[in-house]
C-alpha positions in Angstrom: 67.9 -217.2 54.1 64.2 -217.8 54.0 64.5 -219.3 50.4 67.3 -221.5 51.5 65.2 -222.8 54.5 62.4 -223.6 52.1 64.7 -225.7 50.0 66.1 -227.4 53.1 69.6 -226.0 53.0 69.6 -224.5 56.5 73.3 -224.0 57.2 73.7 -222.2 53.8 70.7 -220.0 54.7 72.3 -219.0 58.0 75.7 -218.3 56.5 74.6 -216.9 53.2 76.5 -213.7 52.2 78.2 -213.1 55.6 81.1 -211.5 53.7 78.8 -208.5 53.1 79.5 -207.5 56.8 83.2 -207.3 56.1 84.5 -203.6 55.7 85.5 -204.5 52.1 81.9 -205.0 51.0 79.9 -203.1 53.8 81.2 -199.7 53.3 81.0 -199.6 49.5 77.5 -201.2 49.9 76.5 -198.3 52.1 78.1 -195.7 50.0 76.6 -196.8 46.7 73.2 -198.0 47.9 70.4 -197.0 45.6 67.7 -199.6 46.4 66.8 -200.6 42.9 70.1 -202.3 41.8 73.3 -203.8 43.3 75.5 -201.1 44.8 78.4 -202.8 42.9 77.1 -201.3 39.7 77.5 -197.8 40.9 80.9 -198.5 42.4 81.9 -199.9 38.9 80.6 -196.7 37.2 82.6 -194.6 39.8 85.8 -196.5 39.8 85.8 -198.6 36.8 85.7 -201.8 39.0 84.0 -203.0 42.1 86.3 -204.1 45.0 83.1 -205.2 46.8 82.1 -207.5 44.0 85.6 -209.1 43.6 85.7 -209.7 47.3 82.2 -211.1 47.4 82.4 -213.5 44.4 85.7 -214.9 45.7 84.2 -215.8 49.0 80.7 -217.0 48.2 80.3 -220.3 46.4 76.8 -219.7 45.3 78.1 -217.3 42.6 79.2 -219.0 39.4 82.0 -216.5 39.1 83.6 -218.3 42.1 83.8 -221.5 40.0 86.5 -220.3 37.6 89.8 -222.0 37.7 92.8 -223.0 35.5 92.0 -226.1 33.4 95.0 -228.4 33.7 94.7 -229.4 30.1 94.3 -226.0 28.4 96.2 -223.9 31.0 93.4 -221.3 30.6 90.9 -219.9 33.0 87.6 -221.7 32.4 84.3 -222.0 34.4 83.9 -225.4 36.1 80.6 -227.1 37.1 79.1 -225.8 40.3 78.1 -228.4 42.9 74.3 -228.8 43.2 74.1 -227.4 46.8 75.7 -224.1 45.7 73.5 -224.1 42.6 70.4 -224.4 44.8 71.7 -221.4 46.9 72.3 -219.5 43.8 68.7 -220.1 42.7 67.4 -218.8 46.1 69.7 -215.8 45.8 68.6 -214.9 42.4 65.0 -215.2 43.4 65.5 -213.0 46.5 67.5 -210.3 44.6 64.7 -210.1 42.0 62.2 -209.6 44.6 64.2 -207.0 46.4 65.1 -204.9 43.3 61.8 -205.3 41.4 59.6 -205.0 44.5 55.8 -205.2 43.4 56.9 -205.7 39.8 58.4 -209.2 40.7 56.8 -212.2 39.1 58.0 -215.9 39.1 59.4 -215.2 35.7 61.7 -212.3 36.8 64.8 -214.3 37.8 64.6 -216.3 34.5 64.3 -213.0 32.5 67.2 -211.6 34.3 69.4 -214.6 33.4 68.3 -214.7 29.7 68.5 -210.9 29.1 71.4 -209.8 31.2 73.6 -212.8 31.6 73.4 -214.3 28.0 77.1 -213.7 27.6 78.0 -214.9 31.1 81.2 -217.1 31.4 79.1 -219.8 33.2 80.0 -223.5 32.9 77.4 -224.9 30.4 76.2 -227.6 32.7 75.7 -225.1 35.5 73.8 -222.8 33.1 71.6 -225.7 31.9 70.8 -226.5 35.6 70.0 -222.9 36.7 68.0 -222.3 33.6 66.0 -225.4 34.3 65.2 -224.4 37.9 64.3 -220.8 36.9 62.1 -221.9 34.1 60.4 -224.4 36.5 59.8 -221.5 38.9 58.4 -219.4 36.1 56.0 -222.2 34.9 55.1 -223.8 38.3 55.5 -221.1 41.0 57.6 -221.0 44.3 55.7 -223.6 46.2 56.2 -226.4 43.6 59.7 -225.4 42.9 60.8 -225.4 46.6 59.1 -228.8 47.0 60.9 -230.2 43.9 64.2 -229.0 45.3 63.6 -230.2 48.9 62.5 -233.7 47.8 65.4 -234.2 45.4 68.4 -232.1 46.6 70.2 -235.0 48.3 70.0 -237.3 45.3 73.5 -237.6 43.8 72.4 -236.8 40.2 69.4 -234.5 40.9 69.0 -232.2 37.9 71.4 -234.3 35.8 68.6 -236.9 35.6 65.9 -234.3 35.0 67.6 -232.3 32.3 69.5 -235.1 30.8 72.9 -233.2 31.0 74.8 -233.3 27.8 
């Protein structure tokens, strides 16, 4: 919420991850909580899948997994480009999660490292991936204050990020 506020997306900050309070997510979250990683990881180990994660990603537009749909041309499930306002919320979420799980080991490079190391095979839309990589790289190189300022000043521009990274 705090990161969303710093980016100027107040409503998204207030409503961020409210599905975590639903029984489908809350009870597995409490049961599998370890404090150093997402409870959905342990739920997957225990059951072979995570009901909490499937529920969560299907209700929260700041997860790129939400943005998978059937392509009308190919008739196959494919990732679609995430709208910028949700991409900014994803940026905020990744930063916050890195701080929560890494605690005093967190650096401004941590969210980028997570993306590059753990999600290199993610089924993310290529443009969405370019944009989140740009924001996380900017954070790594310039710090929170400058990154929040960049987002706050530009988030309402129609092609914010497209212009900056020269989307292919």
